[in-house]
C-alpha positions in Angstrom: 103.5 65.8 -13.1 101.1 62.9 -13.3 97.7 64.3 -12.0 95.3 61.9 -10.0 92.2 61.9 -11.7 89.4 63.4 -10.0 85.8 61.8 -10.0 83.9 61.6 -7.1 80.7 61.1 -8.6 80.3 57.3 -6.7 79.6 59.0 -3.1 76.6 60.7 -1.7 76.1 64.5 -3.0 77.3 65.9 0.5 80.4 63.9 0.1 81.0 65.4 -2.9 80.6 68.9 -1.7 83.3 68.2 1.0 85.5 66.6 -0.9 85.8 69.1 -3.5 85.6 71.9 -0.5 88.9 70.4 0.7 90.5 70.5 -2.9 89.5 74.2 -3.3 88.8 76.1 -0.5 91.0 74.1 2.0 93.8 73.8 -1.1 94.6 70.1 -0.3 96.5 68.2 -3.0 94.4 66.0 -5.4 96.5 63.0 -3.8 95.1 64.0 -0.6 91.5 64.5 -1.5 91.5 61.2 -3.6 92.7 59.4 -0.4 90.1 61.0 1.5 87.7 59.8 -1.3 88.7 56.0 -0.6 88.2 56.1 2.6 85.0 57.8 2.9 83.3 55.5 -0.1 84.4 52.5 1.8 82.5 53.8 5.0 79.2 54.7 3.0 79.5 51.2 1.5 79.7 49.7 4.7 76.5 51.9 6.0 74.9 50.8 3.1 75.0 47.2 4.2 74.8 47.5 7.7 71.8 50.0 7.7 69.8 49.5 4.4 70.8 45.8 3.2 71.0 44.7 6.6 74.2 42.1 5.7 77.7 42.7 5.7 79.5 41.0 2.9 82.8 39.9 3.1 83.8 42.5 0.5 82.0 45.6 0.0 84.2 46.7 -2.9 81.4 46.1 -5.5 78.7 48.0 -3.2 76.6 51.1 -4.4 76.7 53.9 -2.3 76.1 57.1 -4.2 72.3 56.8 -3.4 72.6 56.2 0.1 70.1 58.4 1.9 72.1 61.4 3.6 69.7 61.1 7.0 71.9 57.6 7.3 75.0 59.7 7.3 73.8 62.3 9.5 72.6 59.9 12.3 75.4 57.5 12.9 76.8 57.2 16.2 79.9 56.8 18.2 79.0 53.1 17.9 78.4 52.9 14.1 82.1 53.8 13.6 83.6 51.6 15.6 81.3 48.9 14.7 83.0 49.9 11.4 86.6 49.9 12.2 86.3 46.6 13.8 84.6 45.5 10.5 87.6 46.4 8.5 89.8 45.4 10.9 88.6 42.0 10.7 87.2 41.4 7.1 90.2 43.6 5.2 92.8 42.8 7.4 93.3 46.7 8.0 96.2 47.5 10.6 96.4 50.5 13.2 97.9 52.9 10.5 95.4 51.9 7.8 92.7 52.2 10.3 94.1 55.8 11.8 94.5 57.0 8.1 90.5 56.0 8.0 89.5 57.7 11.4 91.4 60.7 10.1 89.1 60.6 6.5 86.0 60.2 9.1 86.4 63.0 11.7 87.9 65.2 8.9 84.5 64.7 7.1 82.2 64.9 10.4 83.9 68.1 11.3 83.1 69.8 8.3 79.6 68.9 8.3 79.3 70.1 12.2 81.1 73.1 11.5 81.2 74.4 7.6 77.3 73.3 7.0 74.0 73.4 9.0 73.3 70.0 8.7 74.6 68.7 11.9 74.5 70.5 15.3 76.7 68.0 17.2 79.3 66.1 16.1 79.0 62.4 16.2 82.4 61.6 15.9 84.0 64.2 17.9 85.2 61.6 20.5 85.9 59.2 18.2 90.1 57.8 19.0 92.6 57.1 16.6 94.1 53.5 17.0 97.6 53.3 18.7 99.7 53.2 16.6 103.6 51.4 17.3 106.4 54.2 17.1 109.3 52.6 15.4 112.3 54.7 14.5 112.7 56.0 11.1 115.1 54.0 8.8 118.2 56.1 7.7 121.5 55.6 5.8 124.7 56.0 8.2 127.5 58.7 6.9 129.6 56.1 5.1 126.5 54.6 3.8 125.5 58.0 2.3 129.4 58.5 1.0 128.9 55.0 -0.8 126.0 55.6 -2.5 127.2 59.2 -3.9 130.5 57.4 -4.9 128.3 54.8 -7.2 126.3 57.1 -9.4 127.2 56.9 -12.6 125.9 56.0 -16.3 124.6 58.7 -18.9 122.7 60.8 -17.0 125.1 60.6 -14.4 125.0 64.6 -13.2 121.1 64.5 -12.8 121.1 61.3 -10.8 124.0 62.4 -8.8 122.1 65.8 -8.1 118.9 64.2 -7.1 120.6 61.8 -4.5 122.8 64.8 -3.5 119.6 66.8 -2.8 117.9 63.9 -1.1 120.8 63.6 1.5 121.4 67.2 2.0 118.1 68.8 2.4 115.9 65.9 3.5 112.9 67.4 0.6 110.0 64.9 -0.1 109.7 63.1 -3.4 106.8 65.3 -4.5 109.2 68.2 -3.9 111.7 67.2 -5.6 110.3 66.6 -8.7 107.7 69.4 -8.5 110.8 71.7 -8.6 110.8 74.6 -11.7 113.8 76.1 -12.6 112.5 79.5 -11.4 112.6 77.9 -7.9 116.5 77.9 -8.1 118.3 81.0 -6.4 122.2 81.5 -5.7 121.6 79.6 -2.6 117.9 78.9 -2.0 115.4 76.6 -3.3 111.3 77.4 -3.0 109.4 73.8 -2.5 105.9 73.5 -2.5 104.8 71.0 0.3 101.9 69.5 1.7 98.7 71.4 1.7 100.3 73.5 -1.0 102.4 75.3 1.6 105.4 76.6 0.2 108.8 76.9 2.0 112.3 78.5 1.0 115.5 76.2 2.0 118.9 77.1 2.0 121.3 74.7 0.1 125.1 73.9 0.6 128.1 74.1 -1.9 127.7 70.4 -2.3 124.3 71.2 -3.8 125.2 74.1 -5.8 127.7 72.2 -7.2 125.7 69.5 -7.9 123.1 71.7 -9.5 125.3 73.4 -11.8 127.1 70.3 -13.1 123.8 69.3 -13.9 122.3 72.5 -15.8 125.5 72.5 -18.1 124.4 69.4 -19.6 120.2 69.8 -19.3 118.7 69.8 -22.6 116.1 72.6 -23.7 112.5 70.5 -23.9 110.6 71.0 -27.1 107.5 71.0 -25.1 106.5 74.7 -23.8 104.8 72.9 -20.9 107.8 71.1 -20.2 110.7 73.9 -20.5 109.9 75.3 -16.8 110.9 71.6 -15.2 114.0 71.4 -13.4 114.6 67.6 -13.5 114.3 65.9 -16.9 113.8 62.3 -18.1 115.3 60.9 -21.5 112.4 62.1 -23.4 113.1 65.9 -21.8 109.6 65.8 -20.1 109.4 66.3 -16.2 110.9 63.4 -14.1 108.1 61.4 -12.4 108.2 60.3 -8.4 108.4 56.7 -9.8 111.2 57.2 -12.0 113.1 58.8 -9.1 112.4 55.6 -7.1 113.9 53.5 -9.7 117.2 55.9 -10.0 117.5 55.5 -5.9 117.0 51.8 -6.2 119.6 51.5 -8.8 122.2 53.1 -7.2 121.2 51.7 -3.6 122.1 48.3 -5.4 125.1 49.4 -7.1 126.1 50.5 -3.4 125.3 47.2 -2.0 122.5 48.7 -0.1 119.6 47.0 -1.8 116.6 45.1 -0.2 117.4 46.8 3.1 114.2 49.1 2.9 115.8 52.4 1.3 113.8 54.5 -0.5 113.5 58.5 -1.3 111.7 58.8 1.8 114.5 57.4 3.7 116.9 59.3 2.2 114.6 62.4 3.5 115.0 60.7 7.2 118.7 60.1 6.3 119.2 64.0 6.1 117.3 64.7 8.9 119.4 62.2 11.1 123.1 63.6 10.0 121.9 66.7 10.5 121.0 66.3 13.9 123.7 64.0 14.8 126.7 65.5 13.0 125.7 69.2 12.5 124.3 69.8 16.2 121.0 71.5 14.4 118.1 73.1 16.6 115.2 70.5 16.6 113.2 73.5 15.6 115.1 74.3 12.8 115.1 71.0 11.8 111.5 71.3 11.8 111.4 74.4 9.5 113.8 72.7 7.4 111.4 69.4 7.0 108.3 71.2 6.5 106.7 69.5 9.5 103.3 70.8 10.5 103.8 70.3 14.1 107.2 69.6 16.2 105.8 66.3 17.7 106.7 64.9 14.0 110.0 66.3 14.4 111.1 65.1 17.5 111.5 61.4 16.6 114.9 62.6 15.5 116.1 63.6 18.8 115.4 59.6 20.1 118.0 58.1 17.2 121.2 60.1 17.9 123.4 57.1 19.8 126.3 59.9 19.9 124.3 62.1 21.7 123.0 59.5 24.0 126.4 58.3 24.5 127.9 61.9 25.3 125.0 62.2 27.5 126.1 59.2 29.7 129.6 60.0 29.7 128.4 63.7 31.2 127.4 62.4 34.5 128.8 63.3 37.5 129.8 60.1 38.1 130.6 59.0 35.0 134.8 58.9 36.2 134.2 57.3 39.6 135.7 53.8 39.3 135.3 50.8 41.5 137.0 50.3 44.2 139.8 47.8 44.0 138.9 44.3 45.5 140.5 43.5 48.6 142.7 40.4 49.1 140.7 37.7 50.3 141.5 36.2 53.7 141.3 32.2 54.1 138.0 30.9 55.0 136.3 34.2 53.9 134.0 32.1 51.3 132.6 30.5 54.8 130.9 34.0 55.1 128.5 33.7 52.3 127.1 30.5 53.2 
């Protein structure tokens, strides 16, 4: 799999220590730590301009911050953080979701300084609030659209591509989990997945998934490179399939099914799997949480708000649902006058 390059030397040493701590001790993925790095670097560039240069340019991207005095970092206030968030909202047009991610990076960094080092006795950002996010319903395919998508899969890699879409639609796995599957992870009726935070979980697969996997394995070639032999999904060059290539495969088949341009993606197929299981399979929300690998039940509960059939059933279950309106009485001549 393609790895994100690790190069944290353009931020102050205390930030470098934090980033390597998150990766080596906390076991965060390289991609997650790289995102922390980008967000913290922007904050340090802002501090350099605000506290040292005493001017805030429109663009912070060229500001050098690895020489920022650690005391400036350690002595910030809650007001400094809110001023920074206001700056990136105005100058970089960062929306609530982006600002929320940056707040999360700051809070995690300062919590580390407060609890894992002796540098901070008090966490200055413990009360920093996350920007309110508009909760939107997850986008997903209907059962009919899912069937249409499966029916159009064709081409020289039909078995592989059909297997990819079948697993996404049935198992609700993340894109990174799909491309990370190794041959030994697949058992008779289970697959071991490596999820966020390097957390492993076992999912059960149904007969459709078993059939798709078996069909693909019958035509899967054995890579020459030793490093690639263990990869389950292979490209045309017999190397591990990348997440970007899976996105292209999904988009190609969505287009053939007449579903292109509607915002669907491999992640939306994950939403589709969860929604179909909840709507049509009556799967308990706690079971769905484990299947999807969510850390918190609150993340999974969004699927309880999108089941139109269950809402319809709930409305019909009202004890007053069968009460009919009284029949209109025949009007007598002159009744209309009472309305005035």
